[in-house]
Backbone as ProteinMPNN parsed JSONL, in Angstrom:
{"seq_chain_A": "XXXXXXXXXXXXXXXXXXXXXXXXXXXXXXXXXXXXXXXXXXXXXXXXXXXXXXXXXXXXXXXXXXXXXXXXXXXXXXXXXXXXXXXXXXXXXXXXXXXXXXXXXXXXXXXXXXXXXXXXXXXXXXXXXXXXXXXXXXXXXXXXXXXXXXXXXXXXXXXXXXXXXXXXXXXXXXXXXXXXXXXXX", "coords_chain_A": {"N_chain_A": [[163.271, 64.917, 99.097], [165.636, 62.444, 98.753], [169.189, 62.457, 98.181], [170.22, 60.228, 96.857], [167.93, 59.164, 95.616], [167.299, 61.283, 93.936], [169.549, 61.248, 92.257], [169.158, 58.739, 91.009], [166.772, 59.242, 89.586], [167.637, 61.32, 87.93], [169.585, 59.978, 86.439], [168.015, 58.048, 85.108], [166.429, 59.788, 83.626], [168.338, 61.051, 81.946], [169.341, 58.801, 80.615], [167.016, 58.023, 79.326], [166.665, 60.149, 77.555], [168.894, 59.759, 75.94], [168.511, 57.188, 74.859], [165.877, 57.024, 73.85], [165.466, 58.584, 71.334], [166.872, 56.968, 69.532], [165.464, 54.536, 69.661], [162.951, 55.4, 68.806], [163.58, 56.301, 66.218], [164.399, 53.883, 65.091], [162.027, 52.428, 65.188], [160.469, 53.939, 63.45], [161.892, 53.768, 61.095], [161.596, 51.347, 59.744], [159.218, 50.349, 57.761], [158.35, 47.886, 56.998], [156.96, 45.792, 58.572], [154.364, 46.894, 58.835], [153.632, 47.239, 56.158], [153.719, 44.603, 55.321], [151.476, 43.552, 56.482], [149.45, 44.519, 54.95], [147.015, 43.908, 52.439], [147.907, 42.836, 49.144], [146.367, 43.657, 46.969], [145.127, 45.941, 47.967], [147.31, 47.691, 48.307], [148.061, 47.889, 45.635], [145.804, 49.15, 44.56], [145.879, 51.591, 45.984], [148.311, 52.533, 44.953], [147.704, 52.953, 42.226], [145.653, 54.859, 42.442], [146.964, 56.997, 43.732], [148.888, 57.516, 41.784], [147.276, 58.386, 39.751], [146.387, 60.789, 40.749], [148.83, 62.178, 40.981], [150.485, 61.898, 38.335], [153.183, 60.56, 36.244], [155.152, 63.037, 34.796], [157.195, 65.487, 33.535], [158.613, 64.99, 35.727], [159.046, 62.224, 38.007], [156.149, 60.307, 39.025], [153.644, 59.695, 41.619], [153.631, 56.936, 42.08], [156.25, 56.155, 41.532], [157.498, 57.448, 43.607], [156.682, 55.937, 45.679], [154.357, 56.506, 47.128], [152.053, 55.19, 47.808], [152.871, 53.301, 49.68], [153.627, 54.997, 51.751], [151.113, 56.091, 52.371], [149.752, 53.805, 53.328], [151.29, 53.16, 55.609], [151.056, 55.512, 57.162], [148.273, 55.626, 57.582], [147.808, 53.222, 58.954], [149.598, 53.335, 61.169], [149.483, 55.889, 62.29], [146.937, 57.057, 62.48], [143.94, 57.283, 64.451], [142.069, 54.423, 65.648], [139.374, 54.695, 64.818], [139.452, 56.623, 62.741], [141.234, 55.321, 61.063], [139.793, 52.999, 60.337], [137.671, 54.273, 59.065], [138.995, 55.406, 56.874], [139.926, 53.113, 55.44], [137.466, 51.901, 54.933], [136.344, 53.893, 53.352], [138.062, 53.749, 51.145], [137.429, 51.186, 50.202], [134.691, 51.545, 49.639], [134.883, 53.485, 47.641], [136.166, 52.024, 45.632], [134.152, 50.131, 45.092], [132.222, 51.893, 44.163], [133.471, 52.78, 41.841], [133.475, 50.419, 40.35], [130.721, 50.146, 40.023], [130.09, 52.439, 38.494], [131.955, 52.565, 36.357], [132.152, 49.984, 35.493], [134.256, 48.313, 35.984], [137.157, 47.473, 37.996], [139.099, 50.042, 39.616], [141.813, 49.767, 39.155], [141.865, 48.453, 36.733], [140.849, 50.289, 34.963], [141.097, 52.696, 32.26], [143.326, 55.518, 31.759], [141.78, 57.769, 31.115], [139.239, 56.987, 32.041], [139.777, 56.771, 34.768], [140.445, 59.43, 35.41], [137.999, 60.674, 34.826], [136.373, 59.428, 36.712], [137.556, 60.349, 39.086], [137.054, 63.086, 38.803], [134.317, 63.012, 39.139], [134.187, 62.091, 41.821], [135.36, 64.296, 43.079], [133.489, 66.308, 42.528], [131.294, 65.308, 43.945], [132.354, 65.411, 46.519], [132.653, 68.164, 46.882], [130.005, 68.958, 46.968], [129.08, 67.741, 49.216], [127.54, 67.723, 52.471], [128.723, 69.837, 55.133], [128.657, 68.846, 57.745], [128.981, 66.157, 57.565], [131.497, 65.156, 57.883], [134.949, 64.869, 56.778], [135.159, 64.252, 53.356], [136.114, 61.186, 51.723], [137.574, 61.541, 49.371], [138.982, 63.99, 49.731], [140.618, 63.287, 51.873], [142.211, 61.233, 50.75], [143.453, 62.634, 48.613], [144.798, 64.67, 50.012], [146.627, 63.256, 51.693], [148.08, 61.964, 49.762], [149.312, 64.087, 48.353], [150.829, 65.15, 50.464], [152.499, 62.954, 51.059], [153.899, 62.698, 48.632], [155.247, 65.204, 48.209], [156.911, 65.289, 50.389], [158.576, 63.238, 49.959], [161.699, 61.904, 48.707], [161.877, 62.067, 45.916], [159.77, 63.868, 45.276], [160.545, 66.162, 46.731], [163.09, 66.777, 45.727], [162.969, 66.674, 42.924], [160.466, 67.561, 41.936], [160.076, 69.805, 43.457], [162.171, 72.568, 44.42], [164.659, 71.664, 46.127], [166.25, 72.769, 49.007], [168.27, 72.366, 51.513], [169.468, 74.064, 53.376], [168.418, 77.021, 53.365], [169.4, 79.958, 51.605], [170.18, 83.468, 51.69], [167.685, 86.075, 51.55], [166.333, 87.046, 48.501], [165.262, 89.839, 47.247], [164.548, 90.788, 44.708], [164.214, 88.632, 43.032], [163.643, 86.983, 40.039], [160.731, 85.448, 39.052], [159.414, 82.988, 37.086], [157.531, 80.915, 34.772], [159.048, 78.602, 34.875], [160.173, 78.45, 37.365], [160.622, 76.671, 40.294], [158.835, 75.725, 43.287], [160.126, 76.201, 46.615], [161.584, 74.052, 49.054], [162.51, 73.059, 52.333], [162.159, 70.612, 53.327], [162.403, 67.068, 53.417]], "CA_chain_A": [[163.835, 63.915, 98.228], [166.99, 62.044, 99.103], [170.146, 62.654, 97.103], [170.303, 58.98, 96.102], [166.729, 59.084, 94.786], [167.441, 62.31, 92.906], [170.533, 60.757, 91.293], [168.533, 57.674, 90.212], [165.833, 59.862, 88.655], [168.406, 62.055, 86.93], [170.207, 58.978, 85.57], [166.96, 57.524, 84.243], [166.034, 60.847, 82.708], [169.399, 61.211, 80.95], [169.357, 57.585, 79.8], [165.831, 58.086, 78.47], [166.939, 61.102, 76.474], [169.899, 59.185, 75.057], [168.04, 55.971, 74.218], [164.584, 57.195, 73.19], [165.508, 58.934, 69.916], [167.315, 55.823, 68.75], [164.349, 53.594, 69.571], [161.919, 56.007, 67.965], [164.065, 56.273, 64.839], [164.38, 52.498, 64.64], [160.631, 52.046, 64.974], [159.952, 54.645, 62.284], [162.699, 53.513, 59.912], [161.265, 50.101, 59.077], [157.782, 50.207, 57.544], [158.07, 46.546, 56.479], [155.892, 45.048, 59.245], [153.066, 47.482, 58.501], [153.336, 46.934, 54.758], [153.497, 43.163, 55.183], [150.1, 43.252, 56.916], [148.494, 45.069, 53.987], [146.76, 43.06, 51.265], [148.579, 43.312, 47.929], [145.417, 44.364, 46.111], [144.91, 47.271, 48.557], [148.466, 48.501, 47.954], [147.997, 48.155, 44.191], [144.756, 50.154, 44.366], [146.423, 52.863, 46.464], [149.352, 52.97, 44.015], [147.072, 53.486, 41.014], [144.924, 56.089, 42.785], [147.959, 58.049, 43.974], [149.522, 57.841, 40.516], [146.309, 59.143, 38.958], [146.41, 62.146, 41.298], [150.133, 62.75, 40.608], [151.09, 60.992, 37.347], [154.494, 60.91, 35.695], [155.215, 64.112, 33.799], [158.638, 65.661, 33.381], [159.163, 64.438, 36.97], [158.377, 60.968, 38.341], [154.877, 60.451, 39.709], [153.441, 59.188, 42.976], [153.992, 55.519, 42.173], [157.713, 56.094, 41.601], [157.89, 57.924, 44.937], [156.132, 54.952, 46.625], [153.402, 57.209, 47.983], [151.077, 54.209, 48.307], [153.425, 52.73, 50.907], [153.514, 56.056, 52.743], [149.712, 56.173, 52.78], [149.43, 52.632, 54.146], [151.976, 53.268, 56.908], [150.462, 56.613, 57.932], [146.915, 55.255, 57.998], [147.875, 52.136, 59.942], [150.392, 53.617, 62.358], [149.338, 57.245, 62.828], [145.551, 57.453, 62.69], [143.196, 56.583, 65.502], [141.343, 53.285, 65.069], [138.144, 55.124, 64.141], [139.823, 57.268, 61.472], [141.845, 54.287, 60.221], [138.701, 52.197, 59.774], [136.918, 55.129, 58.137], [139.771, 55.541, 55.644], [139.895, 51.859, 54.677], [136.09, 51.737, 54.447], [136.202, 54.84, 52.253], [138.769, 53.19, 49.992], [136.631, 50.062, 49.698], [133.471, 52.1, 49.057], [135.273, 54.149, 46.398], [136.412, 50.957, 44.655], [132.833, 49.604, 44.712], [131.58, 52.945, 43.381], [134.118, 52.745, 40.533], [132.962, 49.236, 39.653], [129.332, 50.422, 39.657], [129.975, 53.48, 37.464], [132.837, 52.313, 35.215], [132.02, 48.592, 35.067], [135.454, 47.531, 36.322], [137.969, 47.968, 39.105], [139.891, 51.228, 39.333], [143.107, 49.311, 38.647], [141.681, 48.029, 35.349], [140.339, 51.404, 34.157], [142.063, 53.473, 31.483], [143.667, 56.808, 32.355], [140.634, 58.653, 30.923], [138.182, 56.552, 32.962], [140.208, 57.126, 36.127], [140.301, 60.878, 35.57], [136.563, 60.979, 34.86], [135.875, 58.958, 38.006], [138.046, 61.267, 40.119], [136.293, 64.331, 38.678], [133.022, 62.723, 39.761], [134.413, 62.072, 43.274], [135.609, 65.661, 43.539], [132.215, 67.027, 42.487], [130.501, 64.812, 45.077], [132.963, 65.904, 47.755], [132.348, 69.587, 46.993], [128.586, 69.152, 47.282], [128.746, 67.031, 50.459], [127.29, 68.623, 53.598], [129.89, 70.04, 56.006], [128.545, 68.095, 58.991], [129.163, 64.729, 57.293], [132.903, 64.8, 58.039], [135.753, 65.08, 55.584], [134.962, 63.198, 52.352], [137.271, 60.33, 51.458], [138.37, 62.118, 48.286], [139.904, 64.985, 50.281], [141.61, 62.574, 52.684], [143.14, 60.563, 49.833], [144.218, 63.639, 47.884], [145.686, 65.35, 50.949], [147.731, 62.394, 52.138], [148.897, 61.701, 48.575], [150.156, 65.263, 48.129], [151.799, 65.228, 51.556], [153.485, 61.886, 50.869], [154.738, 62.947, 47.461], [156.126, 66.359, 48.335], [157.899, 65.05, 51.442], [159.447, 62.144, 49.527], [162.934, 62.373, 48.067], [161.572, 62.428, 44.524], [158.965, 65.086, 45.254], [161.282, 67.316, 47.259], [164.279, 67.129, 44.954], [162.726, 66.772, 41.493], [159.276, 68.377, 41.669], [160.325, 71.07, 44.134], [163.563, 72.992, 44.416], [165.106, 71.327, 47.474], [167.37, 73.535, 49.547], [168.26, 72.009, 52.932], [169.841, 75.239, 54.157], [168.118, 78.148, 52.473], [170.31, 81.096, 51.672], [169.601, 84.771, 51.993], [166.494, 86.507, 50.85], [166.612, 87.792, 47.281], [164.009, 90.579, 47.079], [164.198, 91.034, 43.316], [164.36, 87.386, 42.29], [162.674, 86.856, 38.954], [159.986, 84.19, 39.093], [158.677, 82.761, 35.852], [156.836, 79.627, 34.719], [159.993, 77.511, 35.113], [160.662, 78.508, 38.736], [159.995, 75.681, 41.18], [158.649, 76.101, 44.685], [161.254, 75.814, 47.453], [161.257, 73.279, 50.237], [163.621, 72.555, 53.141], [161.69, 69.345, 53.882], [162.546, 65.868, 52.572]], "C_chain_A": [[165.286, 63.675, 98.647], [167.923, 62.231, 97.899], [170.243, 61.399, 96.235], [169.114, 58.848, 95.147], [166.806, 60.102, 93.644], [168.436, 61.875, 91.839], [169.959, 59.649, 90.42], [167.591, 58.272, 89.182], [166.57, 60.624, 87.554], [169.062, 61.099, 85.935], [169.19, 58.4, 84.608], [166.529, 58.551, 83.207], [167.057, 61.004, 81.582], [169.481, 59.988, 80.046], [168.166, 57.566, 78.849], [166.023, 59.02, 77.302], [167.902, 60.49, 75.462], [169.361, 57.999, 74.258], [166.782, 56.201, 73.387], [164.666, 57.592, 71.724], [165.933, 57.764, 69.036], [166.196, 54.81, 68.583], [163.242, 54.128, 68.678], [162.346, 55.954, 66.502], [164.034, 54.865, 64.276], [162.956, 52.039, 64.346], [160.074, 52.699, 63.709], [160.683, 54.278, 60.997], [162.273, 52.278, 59.141], [159.754, 49.953, 58.919], [157.384, 48.798, 57.113], [156.97, 45.798, 57.23], [154.499, 45.591, 58.912], [152.687, 47.136, 57.072], [153.069, 45.454, 54.544], [152.084, 42.764, 55.59], [149.05, 43.724, 55.918], [148.275, 44.096, 52.837], [147.385, 43.673, 50.013], [147.622, 44.086, 47.026], [145.106, 45.757, 46.651], [146.074, 48.195, 48.206], [148.475, 48.839, 46.465], [146.949, 49.216, 43.883], [145.236, 51.529, 44.814], [147.47, 53.413, 45.496], [148.734, 53.586, 42.773], [146.313, 54.773, 41.293], [145.895, 57.247, 42.996], [148.614, 58.48, 42.668], [148.566, 58.565, 39.571], [146.262, 60.589, 39.442], [147.693, 62.858, 40.888], [150.834, 61.81, 39.624], [152.508, 61.432, 36.968], [154.32, 62.032, 34.679], [156.69, 64.274, 33.473], [159.371, 65.252, 34.66], [158.436, 63.127, 37.269], [157.113, 61.213, 39.156], [154.856, 59.803, 41.084], [153.843, 57.718, 43.114], [155.504, 55.356, 42.281], [158.219, 56.531, 42.969], [157.381, 57.008, 46.045], [155.186, 55.607, 47.629], [152.373, 56.237, 48.552], [151.569, 53.539, 49.587], [153.35, 53.745, 52.046], [152.087, 56.131, 53.273], [149.368, 55.017, 53.71], [150.052, 52.731, 55.534], [151.344, 54.362, 57.763], [149.076, 56.224, 58.438], [146.97, 54.209, 59.101], [148.524, 52.569, 61.257], [150.13, 54.975, 63.002], [147.902, 57.667, 63.111], [144.928, 56.678, 63.842], [142.442, 55.415, 64.868], [140.076, 53.687, 64.318], [138.464, 55.742, 62.781], [140.457, 56.267, 60.512], [140.759, 53.448, 59.551], [137.894, 53.003, 58.77], [137.67, 55.278, 56.815], [139.697, 54.27, 54.809], [138.488, 51.574, 54.149], [135.815, 52.672, 53.278], [136.885, 54.351, 50.991], [137.961, 52.067, 49.36], [135.349, 50.567, 49.026], [133.769, 52.78, 47.717], [135.53, 53.124, 45.301], [135.083, 50.37, 44.172], [132.078, 50.608, 43.843], [132.177, 52.989, 41.973], [133.606, 51.561, 39.716], [131.534, 49.491, 39.182], [129.227, 51.422, 38.508], [130.79, 53.175, 36.209], [132.748, 50.876, 34.691], [133.24, 47.733, 35.348], [136.198, 48.203, 37.458], [138.766, 49.186, 38.664], [141.219, 50.847, 38.704], [143.008, 48.958, 37.169], [141.187, 49.138, 34.427], [141.468, 52.068, 33.372], [142.324, 54.801, 32.191], [142.477, 57.772, 32.248], [139.493, 58.29, 31.872], [138.529, 56.92, 34.396], [140.018, 58.617, 36.375], [138.837, 61.284, 35.652], [135.969, 60.575, 36.209], [136.325, 59.892, 39.125], [137.368, 62.634, 40.027], [134.917, 64.177, 39.316], [133.153, 62.73, 41.29], [134.616, 63.482, 43.817], [134.321, 66.476, 43.542], [131.319, 66.601, 43.644], [131.037, 65.347, 46.4], [132.652, 67.383, 47.965], [130.907, 69.825, 47.419], [128.162, 68.446, 48.576], [128.486, 68.03, 51.579], [128.503, 68.679, 54.53], [129.839, 69.194, 57.262], [128.765, 66.596, 58.803], [130.597, 64.267, 57.508], [133.641, 65.023, 56.731], [135.53, 63.946, 54.594], [136.261, 62.436, 52.091], [138.17, 60.932, 50.378], [139.395, 63.111, 48.82], [140.98, 64.326, 51.153], [142.664, 61.944, 51.78], [144.032, 61.571, 49.122], [145.223, 64.331, 48.808], [146.879, 64.506, 51.359], [148.638, 62.032, 50.958], [149.84, 62.875, 48.309], [151.227, 65.39, 49.208], [152.897, 64.182, 51.368], [154.429, 62.159, 49.716], [155.733, 64.078, 47.703], [157.072, 66.276, 49.526], [158.776, 63.844, 51.119], [160.696, 62.727, 48.882], [162.661, 62.834, 46.643], [160.807, 63.74, 44.466], [159.741, 66.315, 45.686], [162.435, 67.733, 46.358], [164.026, 67.302, 43.465], [161.513, 67.636, 41.148], [159.417, 69.758, 42.313], [161.805, 71.398, 44.028], [164.094, 72.818, 45.836], [166.334, 72.139, 47.856], [167.414, 73.286, 51.049], [168.632, 73.162, 53.85], [169.608, 76.447, 53.259], [169.086, 79.303, 52.691], [169.578, 82.377, 52.021], [168.387, 85.082, 51.14], [166.909, 87.345, 49.646], [165.339, 88.551, 46.927], [163.599, 90.791, 45.635], [164.395, 89.805, 42.443], [163.256, 87.281, 41.247], [162.04, 85.467, 39.026], [159.191, 84.078, 37.81], [158.024, 81.38, 35.903], [157.753, 78.444, 35.011], [160.546, 77.494, 36.532], [159.892, 77.521, 39.59], [159.806, 76.266, 42.558], [159.82, 75.572, 45.496], [160.765, 74.98, 48.613], [162.521, 72.913, 50.995], [163.301, 71.169, 53.706], [161.943, 68.231, 52.891], [162.703, 64.68, 53.407]], "O_chain_A": [[166.048, 64.617, 98.863], [167.489, 62.169, 96.749], [170.338, 61.498, 95.012], [169.288, 58.459, 93.992], [166.416, 59.803, 92.515], [168.207, 62.099, 90.65], [170.233, 59.607, 89.221], [167.603, 57.858, 88.022], [166.176, 60.579, 86.389], [169.095, 61.371, 84.735], [169.468, 58.272, 83.415], [166.292, 58.214, 82.046], [166.691, 61.081, 80.409], [169.671, 60.124, 78.838], [168.292, 57.143, 77.7], [165.598, 58.727, 76.184], [167.74, 60.684, 74.257], [169.724, 57.827, 73.094], [166.647, 55.616, 72.313], [163.977, 56.977, 70.91], [165.42, 57.589, 67.931], [165.994, 54.281, 67.49], [162.664, 53.386, 67.884], [161.546, 55.596, 65.638], [163.681, 54.668, 63.113], [162.715, 51.341, 63.362], [159.295, 52.082, 62.982], [160.135, 54.462, 59.91], [162.579, 52.182, 57.952], [159.079, 49.486, 59.837], [156.203, 48.537, 56.886], [156.105, 45.209, 56.582], [153.56, 44.816, 58.73], [151.54, 46.778, 56.804], [152.277, 45.087, 53.677], [151.552, 41.763, 55.108], [147.88, 43.361, 56.035], [149.231, 43.523, 52.315], [147.387, 44.893, 49.849], [148.021, 45.061, 46.39], [144.846, 46.67, 45.867], [145.858, 49.352, 47.847], [148.853, 49.945, 46.079], [147.175, 50.086, 43.042], [145.029, 52.52, 44.114], [147.515, 54.618, 45.247], [149.188, 54.633, 42.312], [146.325, 55.686, 40.468], [145.671, 58.349, 42.495], [148.868, 59.666, 42.46], [149.013, 59.286, 38.679], [146.113, 61.51, 38.639], [147.651, 64.022, 40.488], [151.682, 61.015, 40.027], [152.96, 62.52, 37.325], [153.446, 61.975, 33.814], [157.366, 63.292, 33.166], [160.599, 65.175, 34.679], [157.305, 62.944, 36.818], [157.014, 62.2, 39.885], [155.888, 59.419, 41.634], [154.342, 57.309, 44.162], [155.986, 54.512, 43.036], [159.248, 56.044, 43.439], [157.622, 57.269, 47.224], [155.212, 55.3, 48.821], [151.874, 56.441, 49.659], [150.774, 53.244, 50.479], [153.041, 53.382, 53.181], [151.874, 56.225, 54.481], [148.762, 55.223, 54.761], [149.398, 52.416, 56.529], [151.12, 54.164, 58.957], [148.747, 56.468, 59.599], [146.24, 54.314, 60.086], [148.05, 52.209, 62.335], [150.518, 55.192, 64.149], [147.684, 58.567, 63.923], [145.342, 55.563, 64.16], [142.203, 55.426, 63.66], [139.741, 53.086, 63.297], [137.82, 55.419, 61.783], [140.253, 56.344, 59.301], [140.803, 53.215, 58.343], [137.479, 52.476, 57.738], [137.052, 55.276, 55.75], [139.437, 54.331, 53.607], [138.335, 51.063, 53.04], [135.136, 52.296, 52.323], [136.357, 54.515, 49.891], [137.822, 52.0, 48.139], [134.967, 50.072, 47.965], [132.99, 52.66, 46.771], [135.145, 53.342, 44.152], [134.908, 50.137, 42.976], [131.38, 50.225, 42.904], [131.448, 53.215, 41.007], [133.336, 51.697, 38.523], [131.168, 49.102, 38.072], [128.368, 51.272, 37.638], [130.353, 53.497, 35.104], [133.208, 50.583, 33.588], [133.265, 46.555, 34.992], [135.913, 49.341, 37.832], [139.072, 49.344, 37.482], [141.699, 51.541, 37.808], [143.972, 49.145, 36.427], [141.117, 48.935, 33.215], [142.634, 52.012, 33.763], [141.606, 55.158, 33.126], [142.198, 58.512, 33.191], [138.853, 59.173, 32.443], [137.656, 57.338, 35.157], [139.498, 59.022, 37.415], [138.473, 62.141, 36.457], [135.155, 61.304, 36.777], [135.54, 60.194, 40.025], [137.13, 63.276, 41.05], [134.415, 65.101, 39.955], [132.317, 63.316, 41.977], [134.107, 63.822, 44.885], [134.087, 67.255, 44.466], [130.657, 67.438, 44.258], [130.266, 65.694, 47.295], [132.415, 67.814, 49.093], [130.616, 70.778, 48.142], [127.005, 68.547, 48.982], [129.137, 69.074, 51.639], [129.217, 67.69, 54.694], [130.89, 68.85, 57.803], [128.739, 65.842, 59.776], [130.886, 63.084, 57.329], [133.033, 65.327, 55.705], [135.695, 62.782, 54.957], [137.357, 62.98, 52.224], [139.394, 60.84, 50.467], [140.555, 63.082, 48.409], [142.128, 64.77, 51.162], [143.863, 62.1, 52.012], [145.245, 61.374, 49.041], [146.372, 64.549, 48.423], [148.012, 64.987, 51.371], [149.836, 61.817, 51.143], [151.031, 62.676, 48.069], [152.383, 65.697, 48.916], [154.082, 64.487, 51.503], [155.625, 61.885, 49.809], [156.925, 63.928, 47.434], [157.957, 67.121, 49.658], [159.63, 63.469, 51.922], [160.736, 63.912, 48.552], [163.159, 63.876, 46.216], [161.159, 64.629, 43.691], [159.615, 67.382, 45.084], [162.725, 68.923, 46.238], [164.783, 68.003, 42.794], [161.542, 68.368, 40.159], [158.934, 70.755, 41.775], [162.597, 70.567, 43.583], [163.986, 73.731, 46.655], [167.323, 72.187, 47.124], [166.674, 73.926, 51.795], [168.158, 73.229, 54.984], [170.484, 76.844, 52.491], [169.524, 79.576, 53.809], [168.483, 82.351, 52.583], [168.117, 84.42, 50.138], [167.739, 88.246, 49.764], [164.419, 87.963, 46.359], [162.412, 90.959, 45.356], [164.705, 89.92, 41.258], [162.079, 87.471, 41.551], [162.734, 84.451, 39.055], [158.393, 84.955, 37.48], [157.974, 80.752, 36.96], [157.263, 77.372, 35.366], [161.321, 76.599, 36.87], [158.662, 77.529, 39.61], [160.519, 77.186, 42.959], [160.446, 74.588, 45.102], [159.653, 75.179, 49.102], [163.507, 72.501, 50.384], [164.085, 70.617, 54.478], [161.737, 68.394, 51.688], [162.837, 63.573, 52.885]]}, "name": "protein", "num_of_chains": 1, "seq": "XXXXXXXXXXXXXXXXXXXXXXXXXXXXXXXXXXXXXXXXXXXXXXXXXXXXXXXXXXXXXXXXXXXXXXXXXXXXXXXXXXXXXXXXXXXXXXXXXXXXXXXXXXXXXXXXXXXXXXXXXXXXXXXXXXXXXXXXXXXXXXXXXXXXXXXXXXXXXXXXXXXXXXXXXXXXXXXXXXXXXXXXX"}
């Protein structure tokens, strides 16, 4: 390898290191294009489903943390086309199943009807054969929990956020009011 060629490669490598994080951060920082492509009724359905899984209590729920937007962005931008299509088909099938069992859309159901429907979905998911793939219920619940507890609201209000954890306290008293710790947000 010639010295000139080595210098060009080194320059490109260093420039790539310097520029790439900025481009990656810029691409990840603006979910607007992905959200703009989503139908409003799909986002509303995701918002109500996520908020049923994690409703408002003494801390804000999933809707306040905008978990539905997180779900839409992750499914669209991070999953393979096959898994993305399977997720959206699962969402549509779940909505149709709700209409068939409850007589109306999930969005129009009362809190009690939503909870009953989700208990039914969970029972079906538990009894599903293992070779059928992960049931939609587990996918929705998992991504909702991940989105909530990595959001600012979830990390700082539902969990005890500590960006730089301190020393280990071996005799720390833990009671019912002690929150879980997280360095993630």
